[in-house]
N, CA, C and O of each residue as an XYZ file, in Angstrom:
480
protein
N      -7.251     20.044     -4.425
C      -6.975     19.055     -3.395
C      -7.208     17.635     -3.904
O      -6.464     16.718     -3.554
N      -8.262     17.447     -4.745
C      -8.576     16.100     -5.229
C      -7.421     15.546     -6.059
O      -7.113     14.357     -5.980
N      -6.783     16.404     -6.851
C      -5.665     15.936     -7.663
C      -4.492     15.521     -6.776
O      -3.831     14.517     -7.044
N      -4.237     16.286     -5.730
C      -3.142     15.966     -4.820
C      -3.396     14.648     -4.113
O      -2.480     13.835     -3.987
N      -4.625     14.413     -3.645
C      -4.892     13.154     -2.952
C      -4.853     11.979     -3.919
O      -4.461     10.879     -3.530
N      -5.257     12.191     -5.186
C      -5.158     11.125     -6.175
C      -3.716     10.720     -6.416
O      -3.402      9.535     -6.528
N      -2.849     11.707     -6.495
C      -1.423     11.425     -6.655
C      -0.885     10.760     -5.394
O      -0.052      9.857     -5.469
N      -1.363     11.210     -4.234
C      -0.937     10.608     -2.970
C      -1.297      9.138     -2.893
O      -0.491      8.316     -2.459
N      -2.524      8.805     -3.323
C      -2.927      7.396     -3.341
C      -2.085      6.596     -4.327
O      -1.724      5.452     -4.053
N      -1.772      7.194     -5.470
C      -0.928      6.494     -6.442
C       0.445      6.202     -5.841
O       0.989      5.115     -6.033
N       1.008      7.174     -5.111
C       2.302      6.949     -4.456
C       2.191      5.876     -3.387
O       3.075      5.028     -3.272
N       1.111      5.898     -2.594
C       0.944      4.905     -1.524
C       0.763      3.503     -2.096
O       1.317      2.538     -1.567
N      -0.006      3.389     -3.166
C      -0.188      2.080     -3.814
C       1.124      1.597     -4.416
O       1.456      0.415     -4.329
N       1.866      2.512     -5.025
C       3.172      2.152     -5.575
C       4.124      1.679     -4.475
O       4.895      0.741     -4.675
N       4.064      2.332     -3.320
C       4.894      1.902     -2.186
C       4.524      0.486     -1.761
O       5.407     -0.336     -1.516
N       3.231      0.195     -1.673
C       2.788     -1.144     -1.299
C       3.199     -2.197     -2.317
O       3.588     -3.306     -1.949
N       3.113     -1.851     -3.599
C       3.540     -2.791     -4.645
C       5.034     -3.078     -4.555
O       5.462     -4.222     -4.707
N       5.815     -2.048     -4.310
C       7.262     -2.259     -4.189
C       7.607     -3.091     -2.962
O       8.529     -3.906     -3.008
N       6.883     -2.897     -1.870
C       7.113     -3.716     -0.679
C       6.794     -5.180     -0.970
O       7.529     -6.076     -0.554
N       5.696     -5.417     -1.686
C       5.342     -6.787     -2.049
C       6.383     -7.382     -2.996
O       6.727     -8.559     -2.879
N       6.885     -6.579     -3.930
C       7.916     -7.073     -4.841
C       9.202     -7.428     -4.100
O       9.903     -8.363     -4.484
N       9.510     -6.687     -3.045
C      10.686     -7.017     -2.239
C      10.503     -8.388     -1.594
O      11.429     -9.199     -1.581
N       9.320     -8.644     -1.062
C       9.050     -9.939     -0.426
C       9.085    -11.072     -1.445
O       9.630    -12.142     -1.176
N       8.506    -10.833     -2.608
C       8.479    -11.863     -3.651
C       9.894    -12.152     -4.146
O      10.255    -13.314     -4.334
N      10.693    -11.116     -4.358
C      12.051    -11.349     -4.858
C      12.906    -12.092     -3.835
O      13.822    -12.824     -4.210
N      12.616    -11.911     -2.553
C      13.356    -12.646     -1.517
C      13.065    -14.139     -1.581
O      13.915    -14.956     -1.227
N      11.873    -14.494     -2.028
C      11.497    -15.905     -2.127
C      11.790    -16.503     -3.502
O      12.049    -17.700     -3.625
N      11.748    -15.667     -4.522
C      11.746    -16.164     -5.898
C      13.136    -16.516     -6.425
O      13.288    -17.481     -7.174
N      14.133    -15.754     -6.046
C      15.461    -15.934     -6.642
C      16.376    -16.704     -5.707
O      16.340    -16.526     -4.490
N      17.204    -17.572     -6.305
C      18.132    -18.364     -5.487
C      19.508    -17.703     -5.375
O      20.234    -17.936     -4.408
N      19.860    -16.890     -6.351
C      21.151    -16.185     -6.304
C      21.106    -15.137     -5.191
O      20.270    -14.233     -5.210
N      22.017    -15.270     -4.219
C      22.019    -14.336     -3.085
C      22.255    -12.902     -3.520
O      21.614    -11.984     -3.007
N      23.161    -12.702     -4.453
C      23.453    -11.352     -4.914
C      22.225    -10.713     -5.561
O      21.884     -9.567     -5.270
N      21.570    -11.465     -6.436
C      20.360    -10.959     -7.089
C      19.244    -10.749     -6.071
O      18.560     -9.725     -6.096
N      19.059    -11.722     -5.173
C      18.011    -11.646     -4.158
C      18.173    -10.392     -3.298
O      17.237     -9.603     -3.166
N      19.374    -10.208     -2.707
C      19.594     -9.057     -1.833
C      19.587     -7.746     -2.607
O      19.115     -6.727     -2.104
N      20.105     -7.773     -3.818
C      20.083     -6.564     -4.643
C      18.666     -6.106     -4.930
O      18.358     -4.919     -4.825
N      17.796     -7.053     -5.296
C      16.406     -6.698     -5.584
C      15.653     -6.278     -4.326
O      14.861     -5.336     -4.365
N      15.890     -6.962     -3.220
C      15.227     -6.584     -1.969
C      15.605     -5.159     -1.581
O      14.741     -4.367     -1.202
N      16.877     -4.834     -1.673
C      17.321     -3.474     -1.347
C      16.727     -2.467     -2.332
O      16.238     -1.413     -1.924
N      16.768     -2.787     -3.613
C      16.214     -1.885     -4.633
C      14.733     -1.611     -4.387
O      14.312     -0.455     -4.367
N      13.940     -2.669     -4.200
C      12.502     -2.482     -4.009
C      12.183     -1.779     -2.690
O      11.228     -1.006     -2.620
N      12.962     -2.034     -1.653
C      12.722     -1.350     -0.381
C      13.070      0.135     -0.463
O      12.340      0.969      0.072
N      14.161      0.469     -1.116
C      14.511      1.881     -1.288
C      13.445      2.587     -2.126
O      13.038      3.705     -1.810
N      12.999      1.931     -3.189
C      11.945      2.497     -4.028
C      10.655      2.647     -3.233
O       9.961      3.656     -3.355
N      10.333      1.641     -2.415
C       9.128      1.711     -1.581
C       9.181      2.906     -0.651
O       8.196      3.634     -0.527
N      10.322      3.126      0.013
C      10.430      4.252      0.941
C      10.299      5.585      0.207
O       9.677      6.514      0.723
N      10.871      5.688     -0.978
C      10.716      6.914     -1.761
C       9.266      7.186     -2.112
O       8.793      8.316     -1.995
N       8.567      6.155     -2.541
C       7.144      6.294     -2.868
C       6.326      6.632     -1.621
O       5.418      7.462     -1.671
N       6.652      5.988     -0.516
C       5.922      6.227      0.727
C       6.107      7.669      1.210
O       5.146      8.306      1.641
N       7.324      8.175      1.140
C       7.576      9.568      1.538
C       6.782     10.521      0.647
O       6.215     11.498      1.137
N       6.738     10.246     -0.648
C       5.943     11.095     -1.544
C       4.459     11.010     -1.221
O       3.749     12.010     -1.326
N       3.979      9.834     -0.830
C       2.562      9.719     -0.467
C       2.261     10.514      0.802
O       1.168     11.062      0.950
N       3.230     10.575      1.715
C       3.036     11.352      2.946
C       2.961     12.851      2.673
O       2.374     13.593      3.460
N       3.543     13.297      1.579
C       3.482     14.714      1.226
C       2.101     15.112      0.710
O       1.719     16.280      0.789
N       1.350     14.141      0.181
C       0.064     14.452     -0.445
C      -1.143     13.956      0.352
O      -2.268     14.391      0.104
N      -0.920     13.054      1.300
C      -2.027     12.464      2.069
C      -1.744     12.608      3.558
O      -0.593     12.768      3.965
N      -2.796     12.552      4.368
C      -2.558     12.422      5.812
C      -1.792     11.124      6.082
O      -1.954     10.143      5.355
N      -0.973     11.118      7.107
C      -0.105      9.965      7.365
C      -0.903      8.677      7.565
O      -0.463      7.611      7.135
N      -2.054      8.755      8.204
C      -2.869      7.555      8.419
C      -3.305      6.950      7.090
O      -3.196      5.740      6.895
N      -3.795      7.782      6.179
C      -4.237      7.268      4.880
C      -3.078      6.711      4.069
O      -3.220      5.670      3.426
N      -1.948      7.379      4.088
C      -0.780      6.888      3.352
C      -0.341      5.536      3.901
O      -0.011      4.629      3.137
N      -0.337      5.403      5.219
C       0.131      4.166      5.846
C      -0.818      3.009      5.584
O      -0.373      1.930      5.194
N      -2.123      3.211      5.792
C      -3.051      2.086      5.613
C      -3.195      1.703      4.143
O      -3.403      0.531      3.832
N      -3.088      2.671      3.234
C      -3.145      2.339      1.811
C      -1.924      1.532      1.402
O      -2.038      0.560      0.656
N      -0.764      1.932      1.887
C       0.474      1.191      1.638
C       0.357     -0.224      2.194
O       0.659     -1.196      1.501
N      -0.082     -0.338      3.445
C      -0.209     -1.651      4.083
C      -1.207     -2.534      3.343
O      -0.934     -3.706      3.082
N      -2.367     -1.969      3.006
C      -3.395     -2.764      2.330
C      -2.901     -3.281      0.983
O      -3.117     -4.444      0.643
N      -2.244     -2.424      0.225
C      -1.718     -2.851     -1.071
C      -0.668     -3.938     -0.898
O      -0.675     -4.931     -1.624
N       0.228     -3.756      0.056
C       1.267     -4.753      0.327
C       0.633     -6.082      0.728
O       1.024     -7.132      0.218
N      -0.335     -6.047      1.629
C      -1.012     -7.258      2.094
C      -1.694     -7.988      0.944
O      -1.516     -9.195      0.775
N      -2.470     -7.260      0.158
C      -3.209     -7.883     -0.941
C      -2.275     -8.446     -2.010
O      -2.462     -9.573     -2.469
N      -1.278     -7.669     -2.402
C      -0.367     -8.120     -3.455
C       0.517     -9.277     -2.998
O       0.794    -10.190     -3.776
N       0.960     -9.245     -1.745
C       1.781    -10.352     -1.222
C       0.963    -11.637     -1.164
O       1.456    -12.710     -1.514
N      -0.281    -11.528     -0.726
C      -1.143    -12.708     -0.668
C      -1.430    -13.278     -2.048
O      -1.358    -14.489     -2.256
N      -1.755    -12.398     -2.989
C      -2.036    -12.867     -4.349
C      -0.781    -13.424     -5.021
O      -0.861    -14.409     -5.755
N       0.363    -12.812     -4.781
C       1.615    -13.342     -5.344
C       1.913    -14.716     -4.754
O       2.347    -15.616     -5.473
N       1.684    -14.884     -3.458
C       1.891    -16.193     -2.839
C       0.999    -17.249     -3.460
O       1.424    -18.382     -3.686
N      -0.234    -16.872     -3.734
C      -1.188    -17.813     -4.328
C      -0.789    -18.178     -5.763
O      -0.746    -19.355     -6.122
N      -0.497    -17.155     -6.579
C      -0.229    -17.408     -7.996
C       1.194    -17.895     -8.271
O       1.395    -18.748     -9.135
N       2.166    -17.375     -7.562
C       3.556    -17.741     -7.856
C       4.052    -18.945     -7.065
O       4.839    -19.745     -7.571
N       3.590    -19.071     -5.823
C       4.132    -20.113     -4.947
C       3.095    -21.160     -4.551
O       3.365    -22.031     -3.725
N       1.908    -21.068     -5.148
C       0.818    -22.018     -4.910
C       0.491    -22.171     -3.424
O       0.182    -23.267     -2.956
N       0.563    -21.058     -2.692
C       0.188    -21.065     -1.281
C      -1.337    -20.972     -1.182
O      -1.964    -20.267     -1.972
N      -1.928    -21.666     -0.233
C      -3.380    -21.595     -0.107
C      -3.830    -20.249      0.474
O      -3.137    -19.654      1.300
N      -4.979    -19.790      0.036
C      -5.596    -18.589      0.600
C      -6.935    -19.001      1.212
O      -7.925    -19.135      0.494
N      -6.975    -19.202      2.520
C      -8.229    -19.612      3.149
C      -9.265    -18.492      3.115
O      -8.938    -17.334      2.855
N     -10.492    -18.848      3.377
C     -11.577    -17.861      3.349
C     -11.333    -16.745      4.366
O     -11.770    -15.614      4.152
N     -10.647    -17.043      5.461
C     -10.332    -15.989      6.445
C      -9.438    -14.919      5.835
O      -9.553    -13.743      6.181
N      -8.553    -15.316      4.934
C      -7.703    -14.336      4.284
C      -8.560    -13.366      3.478
O      -8.359    -12.154      3.545
N      -9.514    -13.899      2.715
C     -10.381    -13.039      1.913
C     -11.250    -12.151      2.797
O     -11.496    -10.992      2.463
N     -11.714    -12.684      3.917
C     -12.499    -11.876      4.863
C     -11.637    -10.747      5.419
O     -12.093     -9.607      5.506
N     -10.413    -11.049      5.790
C      -9.502    -10.023      6.289
C      -9.175     -8.991      5.227
O      -9.126     -7.796      5.518
N      -8.952     -9.439      3.999
C      -8.653     -8.521      2.899
C      -9.831     -7.581      2.647
O      -9.647     -6.387      2.414
N     -11.030     -8.129      2.696
C     -12.224     -7.307      2.505
C     -12.349     -6.257      3.618
O     -12.659     -5.096      3.351
N     -12.108     -6.674      4.854
C     -12.183     -5.726      5.967
C     -11.118     -4.632      5.856
O     -11.381     -3.473      6.176
N      -9.933     -4.995      5.410
C      -8.873     -3.992      5.237
C      -9.265     -2.985      4.161
O      -9.116     -1.780      4.360
N      -9.761     -3.465      3.031
C     -10.174     -2.564      1.952
C     -11.317     -1.665      2.413
O     -11.312     -0.467      2.130
N     -12.295     -2.227      3.118
C     -13.399     -1.414      3.645
C     -12.887     -0.363      4.631
O     -13.353      0.777      4.628
N     -11.938     -0.747      5.461
C     -11.356      0.205      6.406
C     -10.658      1.351      5.707
O     -10.788      2.503      6.122
N      -9.921      1.052      4.651
C      -9.251      2.107      3.882
C     -10.286      3.040      3.259
O     -10.114      4.259      3.265
N     -11.362      2.462      2.721
C     -12.406      3.296      2.117
C     -13.093      4.179      3.157
O     -13.357      5.352      2.892
N     -13.383      3.631      4.332
C     -14.023      4.419      5.389
C     -13.100      5.541      5.849
O     -13.539      6.681      6.001
N     -11.823      5.227      6.071
C     -10.872      6.267      6.474
C     -10.746      7.348      5.410
O     -10.677      8.535      5.727
N     -10.716      6.937      4.164
C     -10.597      7.895      3.073
C     -11.816      8.805      3.036
O     -11.683     10.022      2.905
N     -12.980      8.231      3.146
C     -14.230      9.010      3.109
C     -14.317      9.958      4.289
O     -14.707     11.113      4.117
N     -13.961      9.501      5.487
C     -14.071     10.360      6.662
C     -13.063     11.496      6.597
O     -13.355     12.600      7.058
N     -11.897     11.256      6.043
C     -10.895     12.322      5.906
C     -11.361     13.357      4.895
O     -11.186     14.555      5.113
N     -11.950     12.912      3.795
C     -12.450     13.840      2.777
C     -13.591     14.669      3.355
O     -13.624     15.885      3.167
N     -14.535     14.023      4.062
C     -15.649     14.752      4.668
C     -15.155     15.775      5.671
O     -15.668     16.893      5.713
N     -14.170     15.416      6.479
C     -13.642     16.326      7.488
C     -12.987     17.528      6.826
O     -13.159     18.657      7.285
N     -12.228     17.297      5.736
C     -11.585     18.412      5.040
C     -12.618     19.327      4.405
O     -12.478     20.548      4.480
N     -13.663     18.767      3.776
C     -14.695     19.587      3.169
C     -15.424     20.400      4.224
O     -15.737     21.568      3.996
N     -15.699     19.799      5.372
C     -16.369     20.503      6.460
C     -15.519     21.631      7.004
O     -16.048     22.685      7.357
N     -14.225     21.435      7.079
C     -13.347     22.482      7.607
C     -13.173     23.603      6.583
O     -12.880     24.735      6.966
N     -13.344     23.317      5.299
C     -13.240     24.347      4.276
C     -14.440     25.301      4.331
O     -14.335     26.459      3.929
N     -15.572     24.812      4.827
C     -16.778     25.620      4.879
C     -16.771     26.606      6.036
O     -17.482     27.610      5.985
N     -16.005     26.354      7.057
C     -15.957     27.230      8.228
C     -15.270     28.537      7.878
O     -14.234     28.558      7.213
N     -15.856     29.606      8.330
C     -15.212     30.909      8.163
C     -15.104     31.558      9.524
O     -16.064     31.594     10.294
N     -13.937     32.063      9.803
C     -13.692     32.710     11.104
C     -13.596     34.200     10.948
O     -13.393     34.912     11.931
């Protein structure tokens, strides 16, 4: 099970990265053909990765991991590529999102281990 969830997290993180790349490519390129082509490519890739993450993780974990990765990468890309400011509230929110993902992950693992111990 641990190997499956590790792969699931990798798929969910990959989905979040592709979603962030879609947003960045929409802002970064001026050529409409290139811009729309990349947005479509990254979104299709994101959905493929997200579906694979749903096969290996509970839907809640796949969704929040995808969202957290997208949020963090989009914010950091905005800061580094577009010189957008990141106020302290952004970092506080990012920290809370990461903590929430960790808590959800831990509670799901504990629940699965507890259910494995039950014998009927």
